[in-house]
C-alpha positions in Angstrom: 24.2 7.8 -0.1 20.5 8.4 -1.0 18.1 5.5 -0.5 16.6 3.6 -3.4 13.0 2.3 -3.1 11.9 -0.6 -5.2 8.4 -1.3 -6.4 6.9 -4.3 -8.2 3.5 -4.3 -10.0 2.3 -7.7 -11.3 -0.5 -6.9 -13.7 -2.6 -9.1 -15.9 -0.7 -8.2 -19.1 2.6 -6.8 -17.8 4.9 -7.5 -14.9 6.8 -4.3 -14.0 9.5 -3.3 -11.5 11.1 0.1 -10.9 13.8 1.7 -8.7 13.1 5.2 -7.3 15.1 7.8 -5.4 13.5 9.2 -2.3 12.0 12.2 -4.3 10.1 9.8 -6.5 12.2 10.1 -9.6 12.5 6.8 -11.5 16.1 5.6 -11.7 15.5 2.4 -13.6 12.7 0.1 -14.7 12.0 -3.1 -16.5 8.8 -4.7 -18.0 8.0 -8.3 -19.0 4.8 -9.4 -20.7 2.6 -11.6 -18.6 1.1 -14.4 -20.8 -2.5 -15.5 -20.2 -4.0 -18.7 -21.5 -7.6 -19.2 -22.6 -8.2 -23.0 -22.9 -11.9 -22.2 -23.4 -13.7 -19.0 -24.4 -14.7 -18.3 -20.8 -11.4 -19.3 -19.2 -8.5 -17.0 -18.3 -5.4 -18.5 -16.6 -1.8 -17.8 -15.8 1.0 -20.1 -14.8 2.0 -19.0 -11.3 5.6 -20.2 -11.8 5.9 -18.1 -14.9 4.7 -15.1 -13.1 7.3 -15.5 -10.4 10.0 -16.0 -13.1 8.9 -12.7 -14.7 9.3 -10.9 -11.4 12.8 -12.3 -11.0 13.7 -11.2 -14.5 12.5 -7.6 -13.8 14.3 -7.4 -10.4 17.5 -8.8 -11.8 17.5 -6.2 -14.4 17.2 -3.5 -11.7 19.9 -5.1 -9.7 22.2 -4.7 -12.7 21.3 -1.0 -13.1 21.5 0.4 -9.5 23.8 0.2 -6.5 22.1 -2.5 -4.5 23.8 -1.2 -1.3 21.5 1.8 -1.5 18.2 -0.2 -1.7 16.1 0.5 1.4 13.1 -1.6 0.8 10.8 -3.4 -1.7 7.1 -3.0 -1.9 4.8 -4.9 -4.2 1.3 -4.9 -5.6 -0.5 -7.1 -8.1 -3.8 -7.9 -9.8 -6.5 -9.0 -7.4 -9.3 -11.5 -7.1 -9.3 -14.8 -9.1 -8.3 -18.1 -7.6 -4.7 -18.6 -6.7 -4.2 -21.8 -4.8 -1.3 -23.5 -3.0 -1.0 -27.2 -2.3 0.4 -28.9 0.8 4.0 -28.3 -0.4 3.4 -24.5 -0.6 3.7 -24.6 -4.4 0.9 -23.8 -6.9 -2.0 -26.1 -7.1 -2.4 -25.8 -10.8 -2.7 -22.5 -12.9 -4.2 -19.4 -11.4 -7.8 -18.6 -12.6 -7.9 -14.8 -13.1 -10.3 -12.1 -12.1 -11.7 -11.9 -15.7 -12.4 -15.7 -15.9 -16.1 -16.2 -16.4 -16.4 -20.0 -16.3 -18.2 -19.7 -12.9 -21.0 -17.5 -14.4 -23.7 -20.2 -13.9 -22.5 -20.7 -10.3 -23.2 -17.0 -9.6 -26.5 -16.9 -11.4 -27.9 -20.2 -10.0 -30.7 -19.9 -7.4 -28.8 -22.0 -4.8 -26.0 -19.4 -4.9 -28.2 -16.5 -4.0 -27.6 -17.2 -0.3 -23.9 -17.2 -0.8 -24.0 -14.0 -2.8 -25.9 -12.4 0.1 -23.3 -13.6 2.6 -20.6 -11.9 0.5 -22.8 -8.7 0.3 -23.4 -8.7 4.1 -19.7 -9.2 5.0 -17.7 -7.3 2.5 -20.4 -5.1 0.8 -19.5 -6.5 -2.7 -21.7 -7.9 -5.5 -20.2 -11.3 -6.1 -19.1 -12.1 -9.6 -17.7 -15.1 -11.5 -14.0 -14.0 -11.1 -13.9 -14.1 -7.3 -12.1 -16.8 -5.4 -15.4 -18.1 -3.9 -17.2 -18.5 -7.3 -14.2 -20.2 -8.9 -13.6 -22.5 -6.0 -17.3 -23.7 -6.2 -16.8 -24.3 -9.9 -13.6 -26.3 -9.2 -15.3 -28.4 -6.5 -17.9 -29.5 -9.1 -15.6 -29.9 -12.1 -12.2 -30.9 -10.6 -12.9 -32.2 -7.0 -9.5 -33.7 -6.6 -7.7 -30.4 -7.2 -10.2 -28.6 -4.9 -9.6 -31.1 -2.2 -5.8 -30.6 -2.6 -6.1 -26.9 -1.8 -4.2 -25.9 1.4 -4.2 -22.1 0.9 -6.2 -19.7 -1.2 -4.0 -16.6 -1.8 -3.9 -13.5 -4.0 -1.2 -12.9 -6.6 0.7 -10.4 -4.4 0.7 -13.0 -1.6 2.2 -15.6 -3.9 5.1 -13.3 -4.9 5.6 -12.2 -1.3 5.9 -15.8 -0.3 8.5 -16.5 -3.0 10.5 -13.5 -1.9 10.4 -14.0 1.9 9.1 -17.5 2.6 6.3 -15.8 4.6 2.7 -16.1 3.7 0.3 -13.2 4.5 -2.2 -10.9 2.8 -3.2 -7.3 3.3 -6.6 -5.9 4.2 -7.1 -4.4 0.7 -6.4 -7.7 -1.2 -8.3 -9.8 1.4 -11.5 -7.6 1.2 -13.1 -9.7 -1.5 -15.0 -12.0 -1.1 -14.3 -13.6 2.3 -13.5 -10.7 4.7 -15.9 -9.1 7.2 -15.1 -5.5 6.7 -16.6 -4.5 10.1 -14.1 -6.7 12.0 -11.3 -6.8 9.5 -11.2 -10.6 9.9 -12.1 -13.5 7.8 -15.9 -14.1 7.8 -16.4 -17.7 9.0 -20.0 -17.6 7.7 -18.9 -16.6 4.2 -16.1 -19.1 4.1 -18.4 -21.9 5.2 -21.0 -20.9 2.5 -18.3 -21.6 -0.1 -17.1 -24.8 1.5 -13.9 -23.3 3.0 -12.5 -22.7 6.5 -10.2 -20.1 8.1 -7.3 -22.5 8.1 -7.1 -22.2 4.3 -6.6 -18.5 4.4 -3.4 -16.5 5.1 -3.0 -14.2 8.0 -4.2 -10.6 7.4 -2.4 -7.4 8.1 -2.0 -3.8 6.8 0.1 -3.4 3.7 2.5 -1.1 5.4 3.5 -4.0 7.8 6.8 -5.7 7.2 6.3 -9.1 5.6 9.8 -10.5 6.0 13.3 -10.4 4.5 14.6 -11.5 1.1 15.7 -15.1 1.4 18.9 -16.5 0.1 17.3 -18.4 -2.7 15.3 -15.3 -3.7 18.4 -13.2 -3.6 20.1 -15.5 -6.0 17.1 -15.4 -8.3 16.7 -11.6 -8.3 20.2 -10.3 -7.8 19.1 -8.3 -4.8 20.8 -8.4 -1.4 19.7 -11.2 1.0 17.9 -9.7 4.0 16.3 -6.8 2.0 13.1 -5.8 3.9 9.9 -6.6 2.0 6.5 -5.1 2.8 3.2 -7.0 2.7 1.8 -7.0 -0.8 -1.4 -5.2 -1.8 -4.0 -4.8 -4.5 -2.7 -2.8 -7.5 -5.5 -0.3 -7.4 -4.8 0.3 -3.7 -1.2 0.9 -4.5 -2.2 3.3 -7.2 -4.3 5.3 -4.8 -1.4 5.6 -2.4 0.9 6.6 -5.3 -1.5 9.4 -6.1 -1.5 10.5 -2.5 -5.3 9.9 -2.1 -6.1 9.6 1.6 -9.2 11.7 2.2 -12.9 10.8 2.0 -14.6 12.1 -1.2 -11.6 11.7 -3.5 -12.3 10.0 -6.8 -10.1 8.4 -9.4 -10.7 6.5 -12.6 -8.4 4.0 -14.2 -8.2 3.1 -17.9 -6.3 -0.1 -17.8 -7.3 -3.6 -19.1 -10.5 -2.8 -17.4 -12.0 0.6 -16.5 -12.3 1.3 -12.8 -14.0 4.0 -10.7 -12.6 4.4 -7.2 -14.3 6.5 -4.5 -12.8 7.0 -1.0 -15.2 7.0 1.9 -15.1 6.9 5.6 -18.2 4.7 5.9 -20.3 2.1 4.1 -24.0 1.5 4.4 -25.1 -2.2 4.7 -26.8 -3.4 1.6 -27.7 -6.9 0.6 -27.7 -5.9 -3.0 -24.6 -3.7 -3.3 -23.3 -2.2 -6.5 -19.7 -3.0 -7.3 -17.2 -3.9 -4.7 -15.7 -2.5 -1.5 -12.1 -2.8 -0.4 -10.2 -1.4 2.5 -7.6 1.3 1.9 -4.2 -0.5 2.1 -2.7 1.9 4.7 -5.6 3.7 6.4 -9.1 3.0 7.9 -10.9 4.4 4.8 -12.9 2.3 2.4 -12.6 2.3 -1.3 -15.8 1.8 -3.3 -14.7 0.1 -6.5 -16.8 -0.2 -9.6 -14.8 -2.0 -12.2 -16.4 -2.5 -15.6 -14.8 -5.5 -17.3 -13.7 -3.6 -20.5 -11.5 -0.6 -20.6 -8.4 -0.5 -22.9 -9.3 -4.1 -23.8 -12.3 -2.8 -25.8 -10.0 -0.5 -27.8 -7.4 -3.2 -28.4 -10.2 -5.6 -29.6 -11.4 -3.0 -32.1 -8.0 -2.1 -33.3 -7.1 -5.8 -33.7 -10.1 -6.2 -36.1 -8.4 -3.8 -38.5 -4.7 -4.7 -38.6 -4.1 -3.0 -41.9 -5.7 0.4 -41.3 -5.1 0.6 -37.5 -2.2 -1.7 -36.9 1.3 -0.6 -35.8 4.5 -1.5 -34.1 3.5 -0.1 -30.7 0.5 1.2 -28.8 1.3 4.8 -29.5 1.3 4.3 -33.3 -2.0 2.4 -33.1 -3.5 5.1 -30.9 -2.5 7.9 -33.4 -4.2 6.0 -36.3 -7.3 5.3 -34.3 -7.6 8.9 -33.1 -7.2 10.2 -36.7 -10.0 7.9 -37.7 -12.3 8.7 -34.8 -12.0 12.4 -35.3 -13.8 11.9 -38.6 -17.0 11.1 -36.6 -19.0 13.6 -34.6 -19.8 13.6 -30.9 -22.3 10.8 -30.4 -21.0 8.8 -33.3 -24.0 9.6 -35.5 -26.2 7.6 -33.2 -24.0 4.5 -33.1 -23.8 3.1 -29.6 -21.3 0.4 -28.4 -22.0 -1.8 -25.3 -18.5 -2.7 -24.1 -19.4 -6.0 -22.3 -17.0 -8.2 -24.1 -16.4 -10.3 -21.0 -19.8 -9.8 -19.4 -20.2 -7.1 -16.8 -19.6 -6.8 -13.1 -20.2 -3.1 -12.4 -22.4 -1.1 -12.0 -24.4 -4.4 -12.4 -23.4 -8.0 -12.3 -24.3 -9.7 -15.6 -21.7 -12.4 -16.7 -24.1 -13.3 -19.5 -23.9 -9.7 -21.0 -22.3 -9.4 -24.4 -20.8 -6.5 -26.4 -22.8 -5.1 -29.2 -23.1 -2.2 -31.7 -26.5 -0.5 -31.9 -27.8 2.2 -34.3 -25.9 1.0 -37.3 -27.2 2.3 -40.7 -25.9 2.0 -44.3 -24.1 5.3 -43.7 -22.3 4.0 -40.5 -18.6 3.4 -41.0 -15.5 2.4 -39.2 -15.0 6.0 -37.9 -18.4 5.9 -36.1 -17.8 2.4 -34.8 -14.3 3.4 -33.5 -15.6 6.5 -31.7 -18.5 4.5 -30.3 -16.1 2.1 -28.7 -14.3 5.0 -27.0 -17.6 6.5 -25.9 -19.0 3.2 -24.7 -16.2 2.8 -22.3 -16.7 6.3 -21.0 -20.4 5.8 -20.7 -19.8 2.7 -18.6 -17.8 4.8 -16.1 -20.5 7.4 -16.1 -23.0 4.7 -15.3 -20.9 3.7 -12.3 -20.9 7.3 -11.0 -24.7 7.3 -11.4 -25.0 4.1 -9.4 -23.1 5.9 -6.6 -25.3 9.0 -6.5 -24.5 11.0 -9.6 -21.8 12.7 -11.5 -19.0 14.3 -9.5 -18.8 18.1 -8.8 -15.0 18.2 -8.6 -12.2 17.3 -11.0 -11.4 13.6 -11.2 -8.0 11.9 -11.5 -7.6 9.6 -14.5 -4.8 7.1 -14.6 -3.8 3.9 -16.4 -2.4 3.2 -19.9 -5.6 4.5 -21.6 -5.0 7.9 -20.0 -2.1 8.4 -22.5 -4.6 8.9 -25.2 -5.5 12.6 -25.2 -8.5 12.2 -27.4 -10.0 9.6 -25.1 -9.4 11.8 -22.1 -11.2 14.6 -23.9 -14.2 12.3 -24.6 -14.3 11.2 -20.9 -14.2 14.9 -19.7 -17.1 15.8 -22.1 -19.1 12.7 -21.0 -18.6 13.5 -17.3 -18.9 17.2 -17.5 -16.0 17.9 -15.1 -12.3 18.4 -15.6 -10.2 15.3 -15.9 -6.8 15.5 -14.3 -4.1 13.3 -15.8 -0.5 12.9 -14.6 2.1 12.5 -17.2 3.5 9.8 -14.9 1.9 6.4 -15.6 3.6 4.5 -12.8 1.4 5.3 -9.8 0.9 1.6 -8.9 4.6 1.0 -9.0 5.4 4.2 -7.1 2.6 3.5 -4.5 4.1 0.0 -3.9 7.5 1.5 -3.4 6.1 4.0 -0.9 4.3 1.3 1.0 7.5 -0.7 1.1 9.4 2.3 2.5 6.7 3.1 5.1 6.8 -0.5 6.4 10.5 0.1 7.4 10.2 3.4 9.2 6.4 3.6 10.0 6.1 6.9 8.0 2.9 7.9 6.2 3.1 6.3 2.7 0.8 9.0 1.2 3.2 11.7 2.4 6.1 9.7 1.0 4.2 9.6 -2.3 4.1 13.4 -2.7 6.4 14.3 -5.6 6.6 16.6 -8.6 3.9 15.6 -11.0 3.6 17.0 -14.5 -0.2 17.2 -14.9 -2.5 18.0 -17.8 -6.1 19.0 -17.4 -8.9 18.1 -19.9 -11.7 20.7 -19.6 -15.1 19.6 -20.8 -16.8 21.3 -23.7 -20.3 22.4 -22.5 -21.8 21.8 -25.9 -20.3 18.4 -26.2 -21.5 17.5 -22.7 -25.1 18.3 -23.6 -24.8 16.1 -26.7 -23.3 13.3 -24.6 -26.2 13.6 -22.1 -28.5 12.6 -24.9 -26.1 9.9 -26.2 -25.8 8.5 -22.6 -29.6 8.4 -22.3 -29.6 6.2 -25.4 -26.8 4.0 -23.9 -28.8 3.5 -20.7 -32.0 2.6 -22.6 -30.1 0.0 -24.7 -28.4 -1.5 -21.6 -31.7 -1.9 -19.7 -33.5 -3.4 -22.8 -30.6 -5.7 -23.4 -30.7 -7.3 -20.0 -33.8 -9.3 -21.0 -32.2 -10.4 -24.2 -29.0 -11.6 -22.3 -31.2 -13.6 -19.9 -33.1 -15.2 -22.7 -30.0 -16.2 -24.6 -28.4 -17.5 -21.4 
């Protein structure tokens, strides 16, 4: 019997699970929406119990579809950052505050926090932002001191699911990187933890993602339908799993993601100390490489927001139908959107600069501007934010760049990104690299094989070649974008 590898990906909007054969072919899958709550404009939360229940629903669906005797392992990945806390009983200490929660913006911007931000920069080479565990914990200490005092462990989403599956609590180097880890020693930074009023005893043990976490417990087996004793690997950050799923394991490789947020990932063998770093740095989940991560807060979210404003003309029963309507509209506007520029900072910004007070805006509107120009400007704005991230890391790439995530299914948007960057954009027809990467990490934890080699599979790829004339036009449009961003910073500070 051929082995079956299971992968779980707990995202911000979707919880997914899939079963693969050893060649990487998906045998079965299931997806459940992940509900977020927004009690206030700046808050973004999820019920940790509901997230675990959604994982169980997905896995039980798989257990009904495959021969469970063939299952070799389970690997998992999940959204990162935010504040996921456990109380003394090992159960959630209230709802999880997510990575895109901005209630702690004033904490990050306040002058007393500058020393804390420098501590984060020194230890993990990351520009601290409101959605990190440290910022949110400081906010909680001030606004709900009783709950903060009742915090026994600060974990990540993947750690929580791993605990429910195995009864063992641990985190991996990739997930642990932000904001409390010392990347030089790969251990918790006591100095950084103390700066945020925490200590090492409140943090889980740290190990590589391709390390076995434990075995599926009896209660978890009953909840998921999977066999008791099934080996489970240590969970990791979703983008780390995605990089493994793409087989990226060499310095210099670059990959962009068009998910809820847009993300630029650059692999490197070294990092240079900087007390004012751009973006974030995380450890590769299964090697000694570093991943420079620049993650603007708005990716597909910006498109969904715009489409949602026009439910009659752009609405549809599914994402594909909405995308077709949007693309038909956007094609009516020329490259550069007739001078209309969109700043995609709907939830503030965290890369390539930290500005939680930033806001989205349209610029260059005239009486002749219409919905087509505005729609195209939204697509271009998200592409410009990714180009801005490349510039912050030294300039545009010379080689083709991988593009993944739900937004990569939109061919027009991929064409726009290729024209904006001026290099070919490679897109796999597979959109499951996080799931597949998690499954590969799970398998490697069992037999100590190289997960990037396991990840090698037949990929149906398409290549988006930039149009030189369009690239020149986008160079001018991007210059406008940059000028507007720089000028807007003073406005945001004034309004704040």
